C-alpha positions as CSV (number, residue, x, y, z in Angstrom):
1,X,76.4,-120.0,-77.9
2,X,72.9,-119.1,-76.9
3,X,74.4,-117.3,-73.9
4,X,76.9,-115.5,-76.1
5,X,74.1,-114.3,-78.4
6,X,72.1,-113.1,-75.4
7,X,75.3,-111.4,-74.0
8,X,75.9,-109.7,-77.4
9,X,72.2,-108.7,-77.5
10,X,72.5,-107.2,-74.0
11,X,75.8,-105.5,-74.9
12,X,74.1,-104.0,-77.9
13,X,71.1,-102.8,-75.9
14,X,73.5,-101.4,-73.3
15,X,75.5,-99.6,-75.9
16,X,72.3,-98.2,-77.5
17,X,71.1,-97.1,-74.0
18,X,74.4,-95.6,-73.2
19,X,74.5,-93.7,-76.5
20,X,71.0,-92.5,-75.9
21,X,71.8,-91.3,-72.4
22,X,75.0,-89.6,-73.7
23,X,72.9,-87.8,-76.4
24,X,70.4,-86.7,-73.7
25,X,73.3,-85.6,-71.5
26,X,74.9,-83.6,-74.3
27,X,71.5,-82.1,-75.2
28,X,70.9,-81.1,-71.6
29,X,74.5,-79.7,-71.4
30,X,73.8,-77.6,-74.6
31,X,70.5,-76.4,-73.2
32,X,72.2,-75.5,-69.9
33,X,74.9,-73.5,-71.7
34,X,72.2,-71.7,-73.7
35,X,70.3,-71.0,-70.5
36,X,73.5,-69.7,-68.9
37,X,74.1,-67.4,-71.9
38,X,70.6,-66.1,-71.8
39,X,70.9,-65.5,-68.1
40,X,74.2,-63.6,-68.6
41,X,72.5,-61.4,-71.2
42,X,69.6,-60.8,-68.9
43,X,72.0,-59.9,-66.1
44,X,73.8,-57.5,-68.4
45,X,70.5,-55.9,-69.6
46,X,69.3,-55.5,-66.0
47,X,72.7,-54.0,-65.0
48,X,72.3,-51.5,-67.9
49,X,68.8,-50.7,-66.8
50,X,69.9,-50.3,-63.2
51,X,72.8,-48.0,-64.3
52,X,70.4,-45.9,-66.5
53,X,67.9,-45.7,-63.7
54,X,70.5,-44.7,-61.1
55,X,71.9,-42.1,-63.6
56,X,68.4,-40.7,-64.2
57,X,67.7,-40.5,-60.5
58,X,71.0,-38.8,-59.8
59,X,70.3,-36.3,-62.7
60,X,66.8,-35.6,-61.4
61,X,68.2,-35.0,-57.9
62,X,70.8,-32.6,-59.3
63,X,68.1,-30.8,-61.4
64,X,65.7,-30.6,-58.5
65,X,68.4,-29.4,-56.1
66,X,69.5,-26.7,-58.6
67,X,65.8,-25.6,-59.0
68,X,65.5,-25.5,-55.3
69,X,68.6,-23.4,-54.9
70,X,67.4,-21.0,-57.6
71,X,64.0,-20.8,-55.9
72,X,65.7,-20.0,-52.6
73,X,67.9,-17.4,-54.2
74,X,64.8,-15.8,-55.8
75,X,63.0,-15.8,-52.4
76,X,66.1,-14.2,-50.8
77,X,66.0,-11.5,-53.4
78,X,62.3,-10.9,-52.6
79,X,63.1,-10.7,-48.9
80,X,65.9,-8.3,-49.6
81,X,63.6,-6.0,-51.7
82,X,60.9,-6.2,-49.0
83,X,63.6,-5.2,-46.3
84,X,64.6,-2.2,-48.5
85,X,60.9,-1.2,-48.8
86,X,60.6,-1.5,-45.0
87,X,63.6,0.7,-44.5
88,X,62.1,3.3,-46.8
89,X,58.8,3.2,-45.0
90,X,60.6,3.4,-41.6
91,X,62.5,6.5,-42.8
92,X,59.2,8.0,-44.0
93,X,57.6,7.2,-40.7
94,X,60.4,8.9,-38.8
95,X,60.2,11.9,-41.0
96,X,56.4,12.1,-40.5
97,X,56.9,11.7,-36.7
98,X,59.5,14.5,-36.7
99,X,57.1,16.8,-38.8
100,X,54.2,15.9,-36.3
101,X,56.4,16.8,-33.3
102,X,57.4,20.1,-34.9
103,X,53.8,20.9,-35.6
104,X,52.8,20.0,-32.1
105,X,55.6,22.2,-30.8
106,X,54.4,25.0,-33.1
107,X,50.8,24.5,-32.0
108,X,51.9,24.4,-28.3
109,X,53.8,27.7,-28.8
110,X,50.9,29.3,-30.6
111,X,48.6,28.2,-27.7
112,X,51.0,29.8,-25.2
113,X,51.0,33.0,-27.2
114,X,47.2,33.0,-27.4
115,X,47.0,32.5,-23.6
116,X,49.5,35.3,-23.1
117,X,47.4,37.5,-25.4
118,X,44.2,36.5,-23.6
119,X,45.8,37.3,-20.3
120,X,47.1,40.6,-21.6
121,X,43.6,41.5,-23.1
122,X,42.0,40.5,-19.9
123,X,44.4,42.8,-17.9
124,X,43.8,45.6,-20.3
125,X,40.1,45.4,-19.9
């Protein structure tokens, strides 16, 4: 009887200990599920941030590329205008060279005539 009472006492203690451990286990399981849910939300938030960041970087790249193309086009227009100015100056230079050559030829002809006149005057004297 004394052993039976002790056995019942031990069974009661074991039952209480088992119940206590089961409660701890359930609490730990609930906390684990809560942590998993928080982690899933964090992952989703991070994925959203990553997607937004990638999108922003891509848009910035597109914008900068477009700006660069516009800048290059503007520079090409400037080069084209400068090339036209150079052609105009080249034409003016060729005209000036032609005028100078004609004047040189005219001066040369006048010098020849002067020399002929000098020679003629010299002969007449």
